[in-house]
N, C-alpha and C positions, 0 to 999 in steps of 0.2 A: 572857487577852489575846486569844488566837486566836478562841475562842467568841465573845467580846463583839464582835469585828470581824465575824465572819460574820453574827451576828445583826443588826448595824448595816446590812450589806449586804441582808439579807432584807428587813428593815423599810423600807429606803429603796426597794427594788424594788417592794415591795407598795404603797407610796404612789404610786410612779410609774404602775404598772398600774391603780390606781383612778382616778389622775387623768385618764389616758387613755380609760378605759372609761365614767367617769361621763356625760359628753355623750351617749354613744351610747345607754347605759342609759335616760337621761332622756328622749330622742327617743323611744325605742323604746315605754316605758312612755305617754307622753302621746299616741302615735299611735293605742293601743287604749283608754286610758282616758276614762271619761266628763268630758266638759268643756263647760260653756255656751259658745255662740257657736261650736261646731263641729258637723261631722255626726254625732259619736258624743255624744249628750247623756243617754243613759240606758244604765248598765252597760256592761261591758269589751265590745268588737268590733271589726269591721273597716270600720265605716260611712266613716271617714276614708279608708282605701285605696280603697272604692268610688268616693268623689268624686275621687279622684287618678286612678283607671283610665279613668273616664269625662270627664275633663277635655279640652276643646279636640278636636284629633285623635285623642286616645287615648294612654295611657301609653305603648304600644309604639312608637308613633311617634316620641316624644321619646327614648325608650331607644334605638330604632334609629338616630336621628340622631346620638346620644352616640356610639355604637358605630362609625358609620361615620367620624366626624372622629377617633376614638382609633386606629382601624386605619391609615387614611391617615397619622397623624403617626408611628406606631410603624414602618411600612414604610418611610417616608422616611428616618426617623432611623437605622435599622438599616443600611440601604443606605449612607447617606452616611458614617455614623460608623465602620462596619466598614472600607470602602476608604480612607477618611481616616486613620482610626488605624494601618492596615496600612502605608501610605505613609510616615507620621511614624516608625513604629518600624523599618522595614526598609531605606528608601532614604535615601541621600544626595544632595541638591541643594541648589543654591545659594539661600541664604535660607531654608533649613529651619527653623533655631530661630527666627528673626524670624516666619516664617509661624506657627508654633505658638504663640509669644507673642501673637500678632495675634489668633489664634482665641481663645486664653483670655481674652484682655482684654475680649471681648464680654461675659463674665460679669459684668463690673464696671459694665456700662452699666445704668443703672435700666430696669425693665421698659417703663415708659410711653414712655420716650425712643426705645425700638425699635418699640413698638406702632404709634404713629401713622404714622411713614413706611411701615411695611408694609401698613398698613389703605389708605392712599393709593396705593400700588403695587398692591394687589389690585383696587381699584376702577378703575385705569388700564387694567388687561388684562382687566376685564369679568368679575370673579371676586368681586364684593362679595356674592352671595347663593349661595355655593357651598360645600357640605360639605368639597370636596376643598380649596378655597382656604383654609378656617379650618384644617383639617388640616396643609396646607403651613406655615402661619404657626406654629403651634403646634410643629411640627417644627424650625422654625428656632431657637426658643427653646433647644431641647434639645441643638443640636449641638455647642456649645462643650464643655459637661460630658461629652457621650456620647464626643466625639472624645478628650478626655483620659483617659477610661476605657478606651477601646479601644486606644489607643496604649500605655497602660501593661500592658494584658494581652497584647498581641502582643510587646512587649518582654521578657515574661517566658516567653515560649515559644523553646526552643533553635533557633537557625537550622538545626543540624544535622538537624533532623526533616525541614524542607523540602528541604534539599540531598539527603539520603538519598532523599527521594521522587523527586527529579528525576533522580538517578543510575539510578532504577529505572524511568525513562522518562516520568514526569509532567513536563509543562510548567509555566511559571510560575503561570499561572491555576489549573490543576488542583491543583498544591502548596498554593495558597492555600486553594482551597475545600475539598480534601480533607484536608488536614493542620492548616493553622494555624487557620482558622475553627472546626473541632469543639474544637481545645484551648482556645479563649476562650469556651466556650458559656455559663459563669457569668456572665461581664461581659457577654455579649450579652443574656441574660437579664435583667439588672440594669438595663441602659440601656432594654430594651424595656419593662420593667414601669415604671420611672419615668417615662418618656415617656407610658405609658398612663393612668397614675394623673393626671398633668398635663394630659392632653388630656380625661379622663373628668369632671374637674371643673372645666373651663375655663367661665368665665362673660363675661369681658371681651372677648375676641375675638369670639365668638358675638353678643353686644349690638351691636357696631358693624357687623357684616357679614350676619347672617343674620335674614331675616324671621320672623315668628311660626311660619308653617307649617313652616320647617325648624330651628326652635329645638330644640337638645339639652336634657337634661333639668335641669340647673342654671339655665337661662335659662326655661323653661317653669315652674318652681317659683316664681320671682320674679312671673310674671304671674298664678299660679294661686292665690298666697296672698292676693290682695286680695278682701275681701267688699266689701258695700255700705257706704257711707258711709266709706270707707277703713280699716274695722276688718280687722286681720290675721287669717286663718283659720289660728291656730297647729295645728289638728289636721290638715288637709291638708299644711301644711309639714312638720310632724314625719315625717308618713308618707312624704313625699317624700325626706326626709333618710335615712329608713331603706333606701328602695329604692335610692337613690343609693350607699349606704354598702357594701350586701351584695355586690355584684360586685367592688368594687374590694378588700374585705377577704377574699373567698374567693381572689381570685387572688393577693394578697400572701401569704396563709398558703401556699398551695398551691407557690408559687415561692419560699419562704424560704431553703431550703438553698441554691439558687443565688444568691440576692441576697447571702447572706453570703460565699460565696466570690469573686462577683464584685467586691465592693468590696475583697479582699485579694489578687486576682491580680495580679501584675506590681508588689506593693507595694515589693519589695525593688529589683528593678532600675529600676522607674520613677523 
């Protein structure tokens, strides 16, 4: 019975892995396989990638735009959620629980309902064609969940560690920076990774706010897929999917051990 249960789990896990890998494997194959109507019409090769690299301002411009938006979003989220989560975990103030519930309630608001006011706000302050502006909007969407995670992570760190540091001469900020923040590193990495993936794959915010010369890679892919007479170039599209996926996959796999710890930190006390 025990072996049968283990075999079932292995079979289920294998099916799940194949389900998730199959679309990427399909995109990788079609990006190099011969296919009429694409740049790669004869034999296997990298003609689709060559078309992708030379499109518009060049692939590196679009990758750089995606990277800039993602870095702004990650930095903004890490600063805001670290300080906000610490305040909710360590300090008692009037309306603390109501404020925390208000922050969490934002997660229940539909994406589109928040997006339109934020886009109008960005246009009002003349940041409608700014990579920094897009990064800030993307960061705002990640703040509720990030604050929730960081609050739980700081709640799992014993207060005695910071009190001991202050007895040894540290001020409150130094105890926070030197003792509390290193203790919640897995949660920090998890929040940063989730934010990066969200910003790296963003299409909708960039579509409304950025011109074509500042387009990140997902938006550029939509523009470059079109051939003459409205025919979609699946070759260059699948090549773009592979290029878009590889950095995110490498980052996710390299930070996997922090990612798992981050979701469990503070789980008991939080």
